[in-house]
C-alpha positions in Angstrom: 40.9 100.4 11.9 43.1 97.3 12.3 41.2 93.7 12.2 42.2 90.3 13.1 40.0 87.0 12.9 40.5 83.9 14.6 38.1 81.0 13.6 39.2 77.1 13.3 36.9 77.0 10.4 38.7 77.4 7.3 35.3 78.0 5.2 34.1 80.7 8.2 37.4 82.0 8.1 37.3 82.7 4.3 33.9 83.8 4.7 34.4 86.5 7.3 38.1 88.0 5.4 35.7 88.2 2.1 33.2 90.4 3.8 35.6 92.4 5.7 37.2 93.1 2.4 34.1 95.1 1.3 34.2 97.3 4.3 36.0 100.7 3.7 37.3 101.4 7.4 38.7 98.2 7.8 42.3 96.9 7.2 42.4 93.0 7.4 45.9 92.6 9.3 45.5 88.9 10.1 43.1 85.6 9.9 44.3 82.5 12.3 42.7 79.5 13.0 44.6 78.9 16.7 44.7 80.9 19.5 48.7 80.9 19.8 49.1 82.0 16.3 46.6 84.9 17.3 48.7 85.7 20.9 52.0 85.9 19.0 50.7 88.0 16.1 49.0 90.5 18.5 52.5 90.7 20.7 54.3 92.5 17.5 51.5 94.0 15.4 48.8 97.1 16.6 45.3 95.4 16.5 41.8 97.5 16.9 39.4 95.0 16.9 39.1 90.9 16.9 36.7 88.9 15.7 36.8 85.5 17.6 35.0 82.2 17.5 34.1 81.0 21.2 35.1 77.7 20.1 38.3 77.1 18.4 39.3 73.7 18.3 41.0 72.8 21.5 41.2 76.5 22.6 38.8 78.4 24.5 37.8 81.4 22.9 36.9 83.3 26.2 40.5 82.9 27.7 42.1 84.0 24.1 39.7 87.5 24.7 41.5 87.9 28.2 44.8 87.2 26.8 44.6 89.5 23.9 43.3 92.3 26.5 46.1 91.7 28.5 48.5 92.1 25.8 46.1 95.1 24.3 44.0 96.8 26.8 42.0 99.0 24.4 41.2 95.9 22.0 37.8 95.5 21.0 36.5 92.0 21.1 33.7 90.6 18.9 32.2 87.1 19.6 31.5 85.0 16.4 29.7 81.8 17.2 27.4 79.2 16.1 26.2 78.9 19.6 23.6 81.7 21.2 24.0 79.7 24.3 27.5 81.2 25.5 26.3 84.7 25.6 25.8 85.6 29.0 29.4 83.6 29.8 30.7 85.6 27.4 30.0 89.1 28.5 32.3 88.5 31.1 34.9 90.3 29.2 33.1 93.0 28.2 32.7 92.5 24.4 31.9 95.1 21.6 29.6 92.6 20.5 28.3 89.2 20.1 27.2 87.7 16.7 25.6 84.4 15.9 26.3 82.8 12.6 25.5 82.9 10.0 26.0 86.8 9.7 25.0 88.8 7.0 26.5 91.9 5.4 24.0 94.4 7.1 24.6 92.9 10.7 28.5 93.2 10.0 28.4 96.6 9.0 26.4 97.6 12.1 29.2 96.2 14.2 31.9 97.5 12.5 30.2 101.2 12.3 30.0 100.5 16.3 33.3 100.0 16.7 34.6 103.1 14.3 32.3 105.3 16.6 33.4 103.9 19.7 37.1 104.4 18.9 36.7 107.9 17.8 34.7 108.5 20.9 37.3 106.8 23.3 40.4 109.1 21.5 38.8 112.3 21.8 37.4 111.6 25.7 40.0 109.2 26.7 37.8 106.6 28.2 39.1 103.1 29.2 37.5 100.6 26.9 38.1 97.7 29.4 35.7 99.0 31.7 33.3 99.9 29.1 29.7 98.3 29.2 28.7 96.2 26.2 25.3 96.8 24.6 22.9 94.7 25.6 21.1 92.4 22.7 18.3 90.2 22.7 19.2 86.7 20.8 15.9 84.9 19.5 16.3 81.3 18.2 13.2 80.4 16.1 14.0 77.6 13.8 13.5 74.0 15.3 12.2 75.7 18.7 11.5 78.9 20.3 14.1 80.2 22.6 14.8 83.7 24.1 17.9 85.2 25.8 19.7 88.1 26.3 23.1 89.3 27.2 22.1 91.0 30.3 20.2 88.1 32.2 20.5 84.9 30.2 17.2 82.6 29.3 14.0 84.8 29.2 11.4 82.6 31.1 8.0 83.1 29.9 4.8 84.3 32.5 2.4 82.7 30.3 2.2 80.9 27.0 0.0 83.6 25.4 2.7 86.2 26.2 5.2 83.9 24.6 2.9 83.5 21.5 1.9 86.9 21.2 5.9 88.1 21.1 6.6 85.1 18.5 3.5 86.5 16.3 4.9 90.3 16.3 8.6 88.4 15.5 7.0 87.0 12.7 5.6 90.4 11.1 9.6 91.8 11.4 8.7 95.1 13.4 5.4 95.9 11.0 2.5 97.2 12.9 -0.3 94.6 13.3 -3.8 95.9 14.4 -5.3 94.6 17.4 -8.3 93.2 15.3 -5.9 90.6 13.3 -3.9 89.6 16.9 -7.5 89.1 18.2 -8.7 86.9 15.4 -5.4 84.8 15.1 -4.3 84.8 18.7 -7.8 84.2 20.3 -10.0 82.7 17.6 -12.6 81.2 19.8 -12.9 83.7 22.4 -15.5 86.3 23.0 -14.6 89.5 22.0 -14.4 91.3 25.4 -12.5 88.5 26.9 -10.4 88.3 24.3 -9.4 92.1 24.5 -8.6 91.3 28.5 -6.5 88.5 27.6 -4.8 90.3 25.3 -4.0 93.2 27.1 -3.0 90.9 30.0 -0.5 89.2 27.5 0.9 92.4 26.6 1.6 93.5 30.3 3.4 90.4 30.8 5.7 90.2 27.9 6.9 94.1 28.8 7.3 92.7 32.5 9.2 89.8 31.6 11.2 91.8 29.2 11.9 94.5 31.4 14.0 91.7 33.3 16.3 91.9 30.3 16.5 95.7 29.6 14.0 95.4 27.0 10.6 96.5 28.1 10.3 99.3 25.5 10.5 97.2 22.3 7.1 95.9 22.5 5.2 99.5 20.9 1.6 99.9 20.9 -0.3 102.8 19.4 -4.0 103.4 17.9 -4.6 99.9 18.7 -1.8 98.5 16.6 1.3 96.7 18.1 5.0 95.6 16.8 8.2 94.9 18.1 11.4 96.9 17.8 14.2 94.6 16.3 17.1 96.9 16.0 19.0 95.4 19.2 17.5 91.7 18.2 19.2 88.9 16.6 16.5 86.9 15.4 17.9 83.4 13.5 15.0 82.8 11.0 15.1 86.8 10.2 19.0 86.4 9.9 18.7 83.1 7.4 16.1 84.7 5.1 18.2 88.0 4.7 21.4 86.3 4.0 19.9 83.5 1.4 18.6 86.7 -0.4 21.9 88.0 -0.3 23.0 85.2 -2.2 21.5 85.4 -5.2 23.9 83.3 -7.0 26.4 80.6 -5.5 29.9 80.8 -6.6 33.6 80.4 -5.8 33.4 83.8 -3.6 30.6 82.9 -1.3 30.5 79.2 -1.6 31.8 78.9 2.0 29.1 81.2 3.3 26.6 79.4 2.0 27.6 76.1 3.1 27.9 77.9 6.6 24.1 79.4 6.2 23.0 76.0 5.2 23.7 74.6 8.5 21.9 76.8 10.5 18.6 75.9 9.0 18.0 74.2 12.5 14.6 73.2 11.8 10.9 74.3 11.0 9.9 77.6 12.1 8.8 77.3 15.8 8.9 73.7 15.5 8.2 72.9 18.9 5.1 75.3 19.5 1.4 74.6 18.0 0.7 77.9 16.4 -2.1 77.8 14.1 -1.4 81.5 12.9 2.4 80.3 12.2 1.3 77.5 9.5 1.8 79.5 6.3 4.8 81.6 7.6 6.5 78.1 8.7 5.5 76.2 4.8 7.1 80.1 3.2 10.0 79.8 5.0 10.4 75.9 4.5 10.5 76.6 0.5 13.2 79.5 1.0 15.1 76.7 2.7 14.5 74.1 0.3 15.0 76.5 -2.7 18.6 77.5 -1.6 19.7 74.0 -0.2 18.8 72.6 -3.9 21.0 75.5 -5.3 23.7 74.6 -2.9 23.9 71.0 -3.3 23.8 71.6 -7.3 26.9 73.8 -7.2 28.7 71.3 -4.9 28.0 68.3 -7.6 28.8 70.6 -10.3 32.5 71.3 -8.3 32.6 67.5 -7.9 32.2 67.9 -4.0 29.9 65.0 -4.0 29.8 64.3 -0.1 29.2 67.6 1.0 26.5 67.5 -1.6 25.1 64.0 -0.4 24.9 65.3 2.6 22.7 68.2 2.1 20.4 66.3 -0.2 19.8 63.7 2.3 18.9 66.4 4.8 16.3 67.6 2.3 15.0 64.3 1.6 14.3 63.7 5.4 12.4 66.8 5.4 10.2 65.5 2.4 10.9 61.8 1.1 8.7 61.9 -1.9 9.6 65.5 -3.5 10.8 64.4 -7.0 13.4 67.0 -7.5 15.1 66.2 -4.4 15.1 62.8 -5.3 16.2 63.1 -8.7 19.3 65.3 -7.4 20.3 62.5 -4.6 20.2 59.9 -7.1 22.0 62.2 -9.2 25.1 62.4 -6.9 25.4 59.2 -5.7 25.6 58.3 -9.4 28.3 61.0 -10.0 30.4 59.8 -7.3 30.0 56.0 -8.3 28.7 55.0 -5.2 26.4 52.3 -6.4 25.5 50.6 -3.1 24.1 54.1 -2.0 22.1 54.5 -5.2 20.5 50.9 -4.8 19.7 51.2 -1.0 18.5 54.6 -1.4 16.3 53.7 -4.7 14.6 50.8 -3.4 13.9 52.4 0.1 12.2 55.3 -1.8 10.2 52.8 -4.2 8.9 50.5 -1.5 8.0 54.0 0.8 6.4 55.6 -2.5 4.0 52.3 -2.6 3.3 51.5 1.0 2.3 55.3 1.6 0.9 56.1 -1.8 0.4 53.2 -3.7 2.7 54.7 -6.4 6.1 53.4 -8.6 8.7 55.5 -9.3 8.1 58.2 -11.9 9.4 57.3 -15.6 12.3 60.1 -15.2 13.6 58.4 -11.8 13.3 54.9 -13.2 15.5 56.1 -16.3 18.2 57.7 -14.2 18.5 54.9 -11.6 19.0 52.7 -14.3 21.5 55.0 -16.1 23.8 54.6 -13.3 22.8 51.2 -12.2 
């Protein structure tokens, strides 16, 4: 299957090329950063599947998709973007799939498999792929917020706060069954048992009702007083983030572009704008996953002498926890290595003053020696 990529970000273009190079059924025939280059290429070359960024510098990915289809009517389109907001509009051109960055190897394999299966069926049955309806997916953002939308009906509007909380709770359990008793204890902790059971049943009904408007009524499964949510047709950002981090066990030249893009997609704490008490442990665990990954990435970039990129990530970590000593040492080391004495001094002074004002402490001897080494 001949595949084309269009993305104006060199890092993502490289990352997609490396991911696709490991897929046996794929022949990568082109990768471009502009719509004009892609259009010129498709006029001269057969292409089966195109991965398109929706925002391509000054070009419009949706218009590019329409133009490509005009040239090659049986071309399958997969939109790849950093923003789930475009999902509903994107399906006006009937793409095969819509993928939100960062993209894991497993997610990409699923899409390639769908494309290969669809193409073999269309050859046997002579189907018109231009008129085929796209598979619907649920797009879920839990990092920095909690928002749910579908390709079919746009943003999901909750009937009640408890039905929203129940869905978030089931998502955190990532498809695993949760007993009714545990749900009642976590979501309705101060309510009498009988009342809590009524409220749970109501929340389940409301959740299924609102999901049915998006074509996903059946994803909330209940059996033998246990509940779970099916995730086969859902893209959940915090689940995708952790899986992608797990796949990058060691940062190296081959995966650095993907690692840089992945770090950008940690948009904030889990359900940051929601006061779900039961989420505190999972929120802290994901935060640790991010911090560990970000430190590895910033250290890698420092060793590669890519100081500005390393400093940007380190500053972001400092803003999340300004007194974490390992991150403080990392940022001071970056400023020192890049020879930015002004930033080194300003940050050290701010850190010292804040540490004393908030905790009544002075910088550790390790931090003091590091500062003096570069000052």
